[in-house]
MDTraj code that builds the backbone (N, CA, C; nanometers):
import mdtraj as md
import numpy as np

residues = "MET THR THR ILE ALA PHE TRP LYS PRO PHE GLY VAL LEU THR ARG PHE THR ASP GLU GLN GLY ARG PRO THR LEU ALA GLU TRP ILE ASP ILE PRO HIS LEU LEU PRO ALA GLY ARG LEU ASP ARG ASP SER GLU GLY LEU LEU LEU LEU SER ASP ASP PRO ARG LEU ARG GLY ASP LEU THR ALA SER PRO HIS PRO ARG VAL TYR LEU ALA GLN VAL GLU GLY LYS VAL GLU ILE PRO ALA LEU GLU GLN LEU GLU LYS GLY VAL VAL VAL GLN GLY ARG ARG THR ALA PRO ALA ARG ALA ARG MET ILE ALA GLU PRO GLU TRP LEU PRO PRO ARG ASP PRO PRO ILE ARG ILE ARG ARG HIS ILE PRO ASP MET TRP ILE GLU LEU SER ILE THR GLU GLY ARG ASN ARG GLN VAL ARG ARG MET THR ALA ALA VAL GLY HIS PRO THR LEU ARG LEU VAL ARG TRP ALA VAL GLY PRO ILE THR LEU GLU GLY LEU ALA PRO GLY ALA TRP ARG GLU LEU ALA HIS PRO GLU LEU VAL GLU LEU ARG GLU ALA LEU LEU".split()
xyz = np.array([
    [-1.9719, 0.2563, 1.4862],
    [-1.8585, 0.2936, 1.4386],
    [-1.8248, 0.3362, 1.2402],
    [-1.7419, 0.4333, 1.3527],
    [-1.6494, 0.4793, 1.2060],
    [-1.5044, 0.4459, 1.1103],
    [-1.5142, 0.4534, 1.0250],
    [-1.3419, 0.3860, 0.9620],
    [-1.4232, 0.4596, 0.8284],
    [-1.2402, 0.5080, 0.7992],
    [-1.2024, 0.5865, 0.6961],
    [-1.0943, 0.5110, 0.6279],
    [-1.1519, 0.6417, 0.5004],
    [-1.0260, 0.5611, 0.4148],
    [-0.9394, 0.7180, 0.4247],
    [-0.8227, 0.7042, 0.3523],
    [-0.7054, 0.7680, 0.3628],
    [-0.5826, 0.7985, 0.3251],
    [-0.5720, 0.8536, 0.2047],
    [-0.4770, 0.9362, 0.1350],
    [-0.3135, 0.9446, 0.2614],
    [-0.2339, 0.8151, 0.2680],
    [-0.0927, 0.8491, 0.3825],
    [0.0052, 0.8873, 0.2875],
    [0.0031, 1.0507, 0.3057],
    [0.1483, 1.0904, 0.2048],
    [0.2762, 1.0053, 0.2279],
    [0.3562, 1.0516, 0.1585],
    [0.5199, 0.9316, 0.1866],
    [0.5802, 1.0231, 0.2575],
    [0.6480, 0.9552, 0.3898],
    [0.6940, 1.0316, 0.5227],
    [0.5805, 1.0571, 0.6010],
    [0.5124, 1.0209, 0.6272],
    [0.4654, 0.9938, 0.7427],
    [0.4205, 0.9129, 0.7804],
    [0.4666, 0.8869, 0.9409],
    [0.4557, 0.7728, 1.0560],
    [0.3290, 0.6857, 1.0206],
    [0.3104, 0.5662, 1.1067],
    [0.1085, 0.5233, 1.0661],
    [0.0781, 0.5469, 1.2013],
    [0.1424, 0.6409, 1.2696],
    [0.1037, 0.6342, 1.3827],
    [0.0561, 0.7766, 1.4572],
    [-0.0120, 0.8327, 1.5919],
    [-0.0569, 0.8758, 1.5711],
    [0.0627, 0.9926, 1.6557],
    [0.1742, 0.9369, 1.7584],
    [0.2724, 0.9698, 1.8174],
    [0.3694, 0.9471, 1.7639],
    [0.4957, 1.0085, 1.8271],
    [0.6259, 1.0303, 1.7140],
    [0.7055, 1.0970, 1.8837],
    [0.7831, 1.0422, 1.9441],
    [0.9113, 1.1348, 2.0312],
    [0.9917, 1.1576, 1.9105],
    [1.0586, 1.1340, 1.8596],
    [1.1558, 1.2611, 1.7519],
    [1.0594, 1.3617, 1.6508],
    [0.9575, 1.3495, 1.6398],
    [0.9085, 1.4687, 1.5932],
    [0.8693, 1.4740, 1.4033],
    [0.8277, 1.3007, 1.3958],
    [0.8376, 1.2975, 1.2822],
    [0.7085, 1.3634, 1.2600],
    [0.6399, 1.3400, 1.0788],
    [0.5043, 1.3205, 1.0742],
    [0.4674, 1.2222, 1.1250],
    [0.3148, 1.2512, 1.1771],
    [0.1904, 1.1386, 1.1747],
    [0.1216, 1.1620, 1.1743],
    [-0.0019, 1.0846, 1.1714],
    [-0.1242, 1.0405, 1.1404],
    [-0.2026, 1.1990, 1.1374],
    [-0.1508, 1.1985, 1.2992],
    [-0.2162, 1.3539, 1.3876],
    [-0.2357, 1.4518, 1.2651],
    [-0.1386, 1.4472, 1.2401],
    [-0.0952, 1.6056, 1.1805],
    [-0.2926, 1.5873, 1.0876],
    [-0.2447, 1.5046, 1.0360],
    [-0.4741, 1.5230, 0.9649],
    [-0.5977, 1.4098, 0.9466],
    [-0.5695, 1.4369, 1.0817],
    [-0.6507, 1.3350, 1.1061],
    [-0.7433, 1.3482, 1.2754],
    [-0.8317, 1.3807, 1.3347],
    [-0.8807, 1.4795, 1.4515],
    [-0.9803, 1.3794, 1.5121],
    [-0.9934, 1.2582, 1.5071],
    [-1.1251, 1.1982, 1.4896],
    [-1.0951, 1.0807, 1.6897],
    [-1.1630, 1.0783, 1.7289],
    [-1.1784, 0.9995, 1.8087],
    [-1.1728, 0.8916, 1.8505],
    [-1.0390, 0.7540, 1.8751],
    [-1.0480, 0.6324, 1.8873],
    [-1.0471, 0.5794, 1.7413],
    [-1.0552, 0.6810, 1.6435],
    [-0.9245, 0.5339, 1.5094],
    [-0.8109, 0.5188, 1.5687],
    [-0.7908, 0.4405, 1.4802],
    [-0.7222, 0.3292, 1.4801],
    [-0.5852, 0.2506, 1.3854],
    [-0.4746, 0.2439, 1.3187],
    [-0.5085, 0.2074, 1.1369],
    [-0.5323, 0.0362, 1.2001],
    [-0.5795, 0.0616, 1.0247],
    [-0.6053, -0.0904, 1.0206],
    [-0.5101, -0.1583, 0.9305],
    [-0.4164, -0.2071, 1.0259],
    [-0.2235, -0.2439, 0.9920],
    [-0.1223, -0.1706, 0.9957],
    [-0.0618, -0.1777, 0.8537],
    [0.0359, -0.0020, 0.8945],
    [0.0630, -0.0351, 0.6993],
    [0.1062, 0.1620, 0.6669],
    [0.1868, 0.1765, 0.5408],
    [0.3219, 0.2560, 0.5494],
    [0.4365, 0.1684, 0.5012],
    [0.5960, 0.2036, 0.5707],
    [0.5916, 0.3649, 0.5762],
    [0.6585, 0.4582, 0.6491],
    [0.6519, 0.5813, 0.6478],
    [0.7266, 0.6382, 0.4609],
    [0.8423, 0.4937, 0.4363],
    [0.8553, 0.5222, 0.2726],
    [0.7685, 0.4736, 0.2096],
    [0.6341, 0.4484, 0.1510],
    [0.5872, 0.4355, 0.1146],
    [0.4930, 0.5189, 0.1406],
    [0.3244, 0.5079, 0.0353],
    [0.2390, 0.6388, 0.0480],
    [0.0843, 0.5503, 0.0093],
    [-0.0103, 0.5880, -0.0049],
    [-0.2119, 0.5941, -0.0581],
    [-0.2522, 0.4969, 0.1092],
    [-0.2942, 0.4330, 0.0615],
    [-0.4736, 0.3762, 0.0532],
    [-0.4181, 0.3490, 0.2436],
    [-0.4707, 0.4369, 0.3536],
    [-0.4540, 0.3441, 0.4750],
    [-0.6065, 0.3309, 0.5442],
    [-0.6526, 0.2494, 0.6140],
    [-0.7941, 0.1954, 0.6473],
    [-0.8005, 0.2422, 0.8033],
    [-0.8600, 0.3817, 0.8254],
    [-0.8543, 0.3427, 0.9959],
    [-1.0147, 0.3582, 1.0571],
    [-0.9929, 0.2851, 1.1633],
    [-1.1505, 0.2359, 1.2250],
    [-1.1564, 0.2611, 1.3467],
    [-1.2309, 0.2473, 1.4360],
    [-1.2372, 0.2511, 1.6029],
    [-1.3217, 0.1340, 1.6149],
    [-1.3711, 0.0086, 1.4995],
    [-1.4419, -0.1136, 1.5297],
    [-1.2963, -0.2412, 1.5555],
    [-1.2430, -0.2280, 1.5866],
    [-1.1653, -0.3483, 1.7351],
    [-1.1720, -0.4372, 1.6393],
    [-1.2910, -0.5242, 1.5360],
    [-1.3201, -0.6389, 1.5323],
    [-1.2635, -0.5604, 1.3985],
    [-1.2801, -0.5335, 1.2807],
    [-1.3048, -0.5092, 1.1505],
    [-1.0591, -0.4614, 1.1395],
    [-1.1016, -0.3831, 1.2923],
    [-0.9109, -0.3809, 1.2517],
    [-0.8687, -0.5058, 1.2383],
    [-0.8894, -0.5816, 1.3803],
    [-0.8552, -0.7297, 1.3780],
    [-0.8452, -0.7965, 1.2253],
    [-0.9843, -0.8298, 1.1759],
    [-0.9319, -0.8842, 1.0473],
    [-0.8580, -0.8847, 0.9343],
    [-0.8534, -0.6947, 0.9404],
    [-0.7783, -0.6486, 0.8208],
    [-0.6167, -0.7048, 0.8258],
    [-0.6362, -0.6736, 0.9348],
    [-0.3992, -0.7276, 0.9910],
    [-0.4649, -0.8427, 0.9476],
    [-0.5825, -0.9157, 1.0337],
    [-0.4575, -1.0803, 1.0082],
    [-0.5607, -1.2256, 0.9400],
    [-0.6381, -1.1666, 0.8049],
    [-0.6585, -1.2353, 0.7198],
    [-0.6183, -1.2253, 0.6157],
    [-0.6173, -1.3076, 0.5164],
    [-0.5400, -1.2358, 0.3800],
    [-0.7012, -1.1869, 0.3025],
    [-0.6141, -1.1320, 0.1656],
    [-0.7749, -1.0255, 0.1391],
    [-0.6271, -0.9569, 0.0572],
    [-0.7111, -0.8796, 0.0027],
    [-0.5964, -0.8358, -0.1583],
    [-0.6027, -0.7101, -0.1382],
    [-0.4554, -0.6977, -0.1603],
    [-0.4304, -0.5287, -0.1570],
    [-0.3465, -0.4881, -0.2517],
    [-0.3442, -0.4106, -0.3608],
    [-0.2838, -0.3382, -0.4504],
    [-0.2328, -0.2957, -0.5079],
    [-0.1019, -0.3436, -0.4990],
    [0.0217, -0.1805, -0.5478],
    [0.0746, -0.1207, -0.6372],
    [0.0618, -0.0249, -0.6560],
    [0.1430, 0.0004, -0.7703],
    [0.2618, 0.0179, -0.7376],
    [0.4177, -0.0056, -0.8330],
    [0.5186, -0.0167, -0.8120],
    [0.5978, 0.0992, -0.9051],
    [0.6674, 0.2117, -0.9340],
    [0.7563, 0.2201, -0.9868],
    [0.8990, 0.1331, -0.8981],
    [0.9702, 0.0353, -1.0587],
    [1.0255, -0.0345, -1.0266],
    [1.1611, 0.0271, -1.1095],
    [1.2983, 0.0543, -1.0441],
    [1.4352, 0.0482, -1.1391],
    [1.4018, -0.1206, -1.2059],
    [1.4563, -0.0679, -1.3194],
    [1.4401, -0.1358, -1.4866],
    [1.3810, -0.1533, -1.5606],
    [1.4231, -0.2711, -1.6855],
    [1.3234, -0.3334, -1.7719],
    [1.3155, -0.4185, -1.7585],
    [1.1783, -0.4245, -1.6555],
    [1.0914, -0.5387, -1.6449],
    [0.9925, -0.6230, -1.7766],
    [1.0545, -0.7555, -1.7624],
    [1.0448, -0.8154, -1.8983],
    [0.9480, -0.9172, -1.7698],
    [0.8524, -1.0019, -1.8708],
    [0.7259, -1.1131, -1.7958],
    [0.8235, -1.2369, -1.7371],
    [0.8941, -1.2514, -1.7546],
    [0.9947, -1.3633, -1.6184],
    [0.9869, -1.3030, -1.5064],
    [1.0197, -1.1736, -1.5211],
    [0.9972, -1.1434, -1.3203],
    [0.8938, -1.1260, -1.3220],
    [0.7383, -1.0859, -1.3903],
    [0.6928, -1.0617, -1.3551],
    [0.6155, -1.2314, -1.2842],
    [0.6280, -1.3316, -1.3745],
    [0.5793, -1.4660, -1.3371],
    [0.5965, -1.5091, -1.2591],
    [0.7177, -1.4614, -1.2194],
    [0.8643, -1.5562, -1.0753],
    [0.7070, -1.4613, -0.9770],
    [0.6851, -1.2826, -0.9611],
    [0.6299, -1.2631, -0.9522],
    [0.5055, -1.3006, -0.8770],
    [0.4249, -1.3796, -0.9623],
    [0.2566, -1.4367, -0.9828],
    [0.2895, -1.5798, -0.9238],
    [0.3712, -1.6386, -0.9096],
    [0.4540, -1.8013, -0.8530],
    [0.4916, -1.7189, -0.6840],
    [0.5369, -1.6412, -0.6503],
    [0.5556, -1.6648, -0.4821],
    [0.7533, -1.6768, -0.5424],
    [0.7732, -1.6013, -0.4924],
    [0.9697, -1.5597, -0.4223],
    [0.9709, -1.5907, -0.2656],
    [1.0553, -1.6488, -0.2221],
    [1.1206, -1.6692, -0.1500],
    [1.2063, -1.5177, -0.0674],
    [1.0706, -1.4772, -0.0134],
    [1.1643, -1.3382, 0.1692],
    [1.1114, -1.3841, 0.2906],
    [1.2772, -1.3446, 0.2834],
    [1.3202, -1.3720, 0.4225],
    [1.2934, -1.5158, 0.4476],
    [1.3435, -1.6342, 0.4124],
    [1.3700, -1.7242, 0.3648],
    [1.1670, -1.7725, 0.3608],
    [1.1301, -1.7776, 0.3466],
    [1.0242, -1.7618, 0.3373],
    [0.9052, -1.7439, 0.1920],
    [0.8655, -1.8933, 0.0732],
    [0.8417, -1.8140, -0.0275],
    [0.6330, -1.7221, 0.0816],
    [0.6653, -1.6646, -0.0758],
    [0.5181, -1.5650, -0.0407],
    [0.4268, -1.5887, -0.1118],
    [0.2818, -1.5535, -0.1528],
    [0.1798, -1.6309, -0.2217],
    [0.1955, -1.5999, -0.2803],
    [0.1146, -1.6783, -0.3842],
    [0.0819, -1.5993, -0.5214],
    [0.0752, -1.4528, -0.4997],
    [0.0253, -1.4247, -0.6244],
    [0.0554, -1.2845, -0.6536],
    [-0.0069, -1.2893, -0.7665],
    [-0.0335, -1.1551, -0.8116],
    [-0.1308, -1.0937, -0.9908],
    [-0.0287, -0.9979, -1.0258],
    [0.0745, -0.9994, -1.1288],
    [0.1324, -0.8499, -1.1192],
    [0.1710, -0.8392, -1.3164],
    [0.1369, -0.7223, -1.2935],
    [0.1073, -0.7343, -1.4412],
    [0.1991, -0.5734, -1.5171],
    [0.2843, -0.5200, -1.5697],
    [0.3425, -0.4064, -1.5729],
    [0.2126, -0.2785, -1.6265],
    [0.2077, -0.2311, -1.5668],
    [0.1069, -0.0389, -1.6451],
    [0.1888, 0.1070, -1.7036],
    [0.1321, 0.1075, -1.7114],
    [0.2092, 0.2266, -1.8090],
    [0.1181, 0.3701, -1.6874],
    [0.2077, 0.4476, -1.6307],
    [0.2796, 0.5240, -1.5161],
    [0.1024, 0.6363, -1.4869],
    [0.0486, 0.6129, -1.3717],
    [-0.0068, 0.6362, -1.3100],
    [-0.0639, 0.8235, -1.3771],
    [-0.1287, 0.8271, -1.4172],
    [-0.1647, 1.0145, -1.4441],
    [-0.2289, 1.0231, -1.4012],
    [-0.3133, 1.0426, -1.2813],
    [-0.3976, 1.0823, -1.2053],
    [-0.2559, 1.1199, -1.0581],
    [-0.1539, 1.0056, -1.0278],
    [-0.0801, 1.0068, -0.9391],
    [0.0381, 1.1432, -0.9485],
    [-0.0063, 1.2128, -0.8787],
    [0.0986, 1.3108, -0.8608],
    [0.2441, 1.3133, -0.7735],
    [0.2835, 1.4189, -0.8044],
    [0.4452, 1.4077, -0.7652],
    [0.4236, 1.3881, -0.6189],
    [0.5313, 1.2916, -0.5976],
    [0.6038, 1.2429, -0.5051],
    [0.6845, 1.3812, -0.4466],
    [0.6371, 1.4058, -0.3115],
    [0.8148, 1.5012, -0.2647],
    [0.8282, 1.4562, -0.1038],
    [0.8910, 1.3757, -0.1237],
    [1.0411, 1.4315, -0.1781],
    [1.0424, 1.3812, -0.3084],
    [1.0905, 1.3799, -0.4753],
    [1.0914, 1.3462, -0.5911],
    [1.2278, 1.1833, -0.5788],
    [1.1820, 1.1061, -0.6598],
    [1.2554, 1.0096, -0.6072],
    [1.3826, 0.9908, -0.7264],
    [1.4750, 0.9398, -0.6963],
    [1.6021, 0.9400, -0.7549],
    [1.5570, 0.8920, -0.8441],
    [1.6034, 1.0238, -0.9878],
    [1.6566, 1.0022, -1.1077],
    [1.7138, 0.8992, -1.1674],
    [1.8146, 0.8114, -1.2508],
    [1.9130, 0.7901, -1.2471],
    [1.9337, 0.8034, -1.4118],
    [2.0043, 0.9067, -1.4975],
    [1.9792, 0.8943, -1.6752],
    [2.0015, 0.7710, -1.7054],
    [2.1043, 0.6613, -1.6496],
    [2.0828, 0.5112, -1.7823],
    [2.0168, 0.3988, -1.6813],
    [1.9358, 0.4507, -1.6453],
    [1.8837, 0.3071, -1.5330],
    [1.7064, 0.3372, -1.5604],
    [1.6837, 0.3075, -1.6780],
    [1.5477, 0.3015, -1.7467],
    [1.4552, 0.2313, -1.5499],
    [1.2652, 0.2886, -1.5452],
    [1.2364, 0.2799, -1.4076],
    [1.0833, 0.1988, -1.5381],
    [1.0109, 0.1524, -1.3929],
    [0.8868, 0.0915, -1.5157],
    [0.7968, 0.1236, -1.4395],
    [0.6291, 0.0720, -1.3979],
    [0.5643, 0.0600, -1.3046],
    [0.4916, -0.0658, -1.2911],
    [0.4428, -0.1693, -1.2464],
    [0.4165, -0.2732, -1.1895],
    [0.2377, -0.2546, -1.0925],
    [0.1535, -0.3500, -1.1510],
    [0.0272, -0.3152, -1.0272],
    [0.0514, -0.4709, -0.9782],
    [0.0610, -0.4259, -0.8321],
    [0.1033, -0.6090, -0.8012],
    [-0.0244, -0.6145, -0.6849],
    [-0.1021, -0.7114, -0.6865],
    [-0.2459, -0.7833, -0.6099],
    [-0.1627, -0.8330, -0.4908],
    [-0.1792, -0.8987, -0.3628],
    [-0.0730, -1.0029, -0.2709],
    [-0.2188, -1.0169, -0.1131],
    [-0.2295, -1.1231, -0.1218],
    [-0.2937, -1.1411, -0.0091],
    [-0.2710, -1.1546, 0.1587],
    [-0.1534, -1.1101, 0.0977],
    [-0.0118, -1.1288, 0.2182],
    [0.0142, -0.9928, 0.2956],
    [0.0345, -0.9866, 0.3906],
    [0.0007, -0.7619, 0.4477],
    [0.1814, -0.8159, 0.5378],
    [0.2364, -0.9165, 0.4751],
    [0.3896, -0.8875, 0.6024],
    [0.4647, -0.7981, 0.5585],
    [0.5371, -0.7421, 0.6409],
    [0.6299, -0.6498, 0.6477],
    [0.7140, -0.5613, 0.5520],
    [0.7034, -0.4695, 0.4181],
    [0.7734, -0.4464, 0.3699],
    [0.7870, -0.5321, 0.2422],
    [0.7052, -0.6317, 0.2187],
    [0.6451, -0.7083, 0.1637],
    [0.6152, -0.7339, 0.0216],
    [0.5789, -0.5849, -0.0915],
    [0.5853, -0.5720, -0.1322],
    [0.7965, -0.5331, -0.2824],
    [0.8606, -0.4316, -0.2047],
    [0.9959, -0.4142, -0.1392],
    [1.0771, -0.4987, -0.1862],
    [1.0665, -0.6115, -0.0902],
    [1.1239, -0.7510, -0.0839],
    [1.0454, -0.8115, -0.1845],
    [0.9863, -0.8489, -0.2574],
    [0.9301, -0.8604, -0.3421],
    [0.9427, -0.8376, -0.4980],
    [1.0036, -0.7304, -0.5411],
    [1.0578, -0.6024, -0.6168],
    [1.1763, -0.6620, -0.6417],
    [1.2602, -0.6922, -0.5359],
    [1.3690, -0.6632, -0.5060],
    [1.4325, -0.8347, -0.5627],
    [1.3218, -0.9459, -0.4425],
    [1.3744, -1.0647, -0.5106],
    [1.4398, -1.1087, -0.6780],
    [1.3421, -1.0315, -0.7444],
    [1.3481, -1.0126, -0.8876],
    [1.4223, -0.9395, -0.9331],
    [1.4820, -0.8214, -0.9147],
    [1.6050, -0.7954, -0.9108],
    [1.5110, -0.6315, -0.9742],
    [1.3789, -0.6133, -0.9693],
    [1.3379, -0.4993, -0.9623],
    [1.3165, -0.4352, -0.8157],
    [1.4263, -0.3245, -0.7589],
    [1.4354, -0.2590, -0.6581],
    [1.2863, -0.1372, -0.6562],
    [1.2920, -0.1345, -0.5860],
    [1.1527, -0.0566, -0.5719],
    [1.1704, 0.1116, -0.5528],
    [1.1405, 0.2147, -0.6082],
    [1.2263, 0.3195, -0.6329],
    [1.0578, 0.3629, -0.4897],
    [0.9018, 0.3586, -0.5759],
    [0.8362, 0.4327, -0.5677],
    [0.7436, 0.3607, -0.5565],
    [0.6612, 0.3612, -0.4027],
    [0.5264, 0.2542, -0.3748],
    [0.4427, 0.2921, -0.3327],
    [0.2437, 0.3104, -0.3935],
    [0.2004, 0.3258, -0.3558],
    [0.0696, 0.1884, -0.3026],
    [0.0267, 0.2205, -0.2593],
    [-0.0746, 0.1178, -0.2491],
    [-0.2126, 0.1764, -0.2955],
    [-0.3052, 0.0893, -0.4033],
    [-0.3985, 0.1633, -0.4419],
    [-0.5570, 0.1480, -0.3787],
    [-0.5171, 0.0458, -0.3135],
    [-0.7217, -0.1060, -0.2815],
    [-0.6803, -0.1860, -0.1084],
    [-0.7342, -0.1868, -0.0994],
    [-0.7455, -0.2504, 0.0381],
    [-0.8657, -0.3734, -0.0145],
    [-0.8658, -0.4655, 0.0291],
    [-0.9784, -0.5334, -0.0898],
    [-1.0472, -0.4533, -0.1666],
    [-1.2107, -0.3787, -0.1877],
    [-1.3010, -0.3327, -0.2453],
    [-1.2320, -0.1862, -0.2930],
    [-1.2267, -0.1451, -0.1695],
    [-1.1752, 0.0361, -0.0864],
    [-1.0890, 0.1074, -0.1859],
    [-1.0830, 0.1802, -0.2508],
    [-0.9284, 0.1819, -0.3521],
    [-0.9232, 0.3850, -0.2853],
    [-0.7849, 0.4883, -0.3749],
    [-0.7850, 0.5582, -0.3607],
    [-0.9017, 0.6668, -0.4390],
    [-0.9627, 0.6373, -0.5212],
    [-1.0222, 0.6827, -0.5824],
    [-1.0929, 0.7960, -0.5514],
    [-1.0888, 0.9292, -0.5707],
    [-1.1229, 1.0327, -0.4881],
    [-1.0225, 1.1545, -0.4074],
    [-0.9428, 1.0602, -0.4231],
    [-0.9081, 1.0598, -0.2353],
    [-0.7312, 1.1855, -0.3328],
    [-0.6425, 1.2460, -0.1928],
    [-0.5490, 1.2991, -0.2642],
    [-0.4628, 1.3164, -0.1480],
    [-0.3884, 1.3040, -0.1916],
    [-0.2614, 1.3298, -0.0699],
    [-0.3038, 1.3844, 0.0733],
    [-0.3103, 1.2967, 0.2456],
    [-0.3662, 1.3449, 0.3637],
    [-0.4944, 1.4049, 0.3041],
    [-0.6080, 1.3679, 0.1671],
    [-0.6585, 1.4276, 0.2402],
    [-0.7425, 1.2410, 0.2474],
    [-0.9182, 1.2394, 0.3476],
    [-0.9586, 1.1996, 0.3304],
    [-1.1120, 1.1225, 0.3290],
    [-1.1665, 0.9911, 0.3915],
    [-1.3192, 0.9824, 0.3727],
    [-1.3652, 0.9308, 0.4692],
    [-1.4864, 0.9765, 0.4986],
    [-1.6090, 0.7986, 0.5874],
    [-1.6248, 0.7276, 0.5102],
    [-1.6278, 0.5673, 0.5137],
    [-1.6787, 0.4733, 0.4278],
    [-1.8308, 0.4999, 0.5128],
    [-1.8896, 0.4539, 0.3172],
    [-2.0560, 0.4400, 0.3325],
    [-2.0808, 0.3401, 0.4267],
    [-2.2249, 0.3498, 0.4654],
    [-2.2298, 0.1643, 0.5305],
    [-2.2379, 0.0222, 0.4220],
    [-2.2299, 0.0733, 0.2407],
    [-2.2513, -0.0269, 0.1932],
    [-2.0534, -0.0976, 0.1299],
    [-2.0119, 0.0367, 0.1760],
    [-1.8738, -0.0160, 0.1361],
    [-1.8253, -0.0799, 0.2519],
    [-1.8315, -0.0139, 0.3513],
    [-1.8350, -0.1467, 0.4353],
    [-1.8550, -0.2765, 0.4745],
    [-2.0198, -0.3345, 0.3849],
    [-2.0351, -0.4524, 0.4075],
    [-1.9784, -0.4954, 0.2588],
    [-1.9261, -0.4213, 0.2109],
    [-1.8851, -0.5030, 0.0849],
    [-1.6820, -0.5176, 0.1285],
    [-1.6368, -0.4269, 0.1726],
    [-1.4993, -0.4681, 0.3146],
    [-1.4893, -0.5567, 0.4179],
    [-1.6480, -0.6224, 0.4381],
    [-1.5865, -0.7461, 0.5478],
    [-1.6644, -0.8168, 0.4452],
    [-1.7436, -0.8679, 0.3528],
    [-1.7307, -0.9912, 0.2709],
    [-1.5860, -1.0177, 0.2236],
    [-1.5817, -0.9280, 0.1668],
    [-1.3769, -0.9737, 0.0943],
    [-1.3155, -0.9949, 0.1598],
    [-1.3419, -0.9883, 0.3597],
    [-1.2426, -1.1039, 0.4197],
    [-1.3491, -1.1707, 0.4709],
    [-1.3775, -1.1790, 0.4442],
    [-1.4408, -1.4087, 0.4971],
    [-1.3688, -1.4962, 0.3662],
])
top = md.Topology()
chain = top.add_chain()
for i, resn in enumerate(residues, 1):
    res = top.add_residue(resn, chain, resSeq=i)
    for name in ("N", "CA", "C"):
        top.add_atom(name, md.element.get_by_symbol(name[0]), res)
traj = md.Trajectory(xyz[None], top)
């Protein structure tokens, strides 16, 4: 069985084909039988796990486990907004599970996005780290918007114990056996 960690670049679809000719995983990954374990929106970037193990893919899609995101958001984030995120916010009529949220400095290791985000001279932006256990559609973007801070750039840093560390946009690496064991334990 093969499982890889891939840094999905901005603008890439989380699939291998597209009738409209948009960039897909096929431009970076040519390993037979690998399929994404979950999704990451086209306008988001960062860690995507792919595997030929259907059980692992199913567990990563269905079971609650930590996912850590770095979000560049519009506006000056105050403590009450972080507290709201931590308690859970109503998104599409349902409250999200409690999250961990904290302000962080702009990650120095993060390369500039291509294309760059739109900068507004009179509206500040900040970075937050948000750890969630659900995987609802566009959840982080909807959560930050619900507390008045739309997401400008979203990078998934970690899925369980697996992180982007050592990868660059468009690069991937195969997970070692101890990492897979640790990942499976995080899903229990």
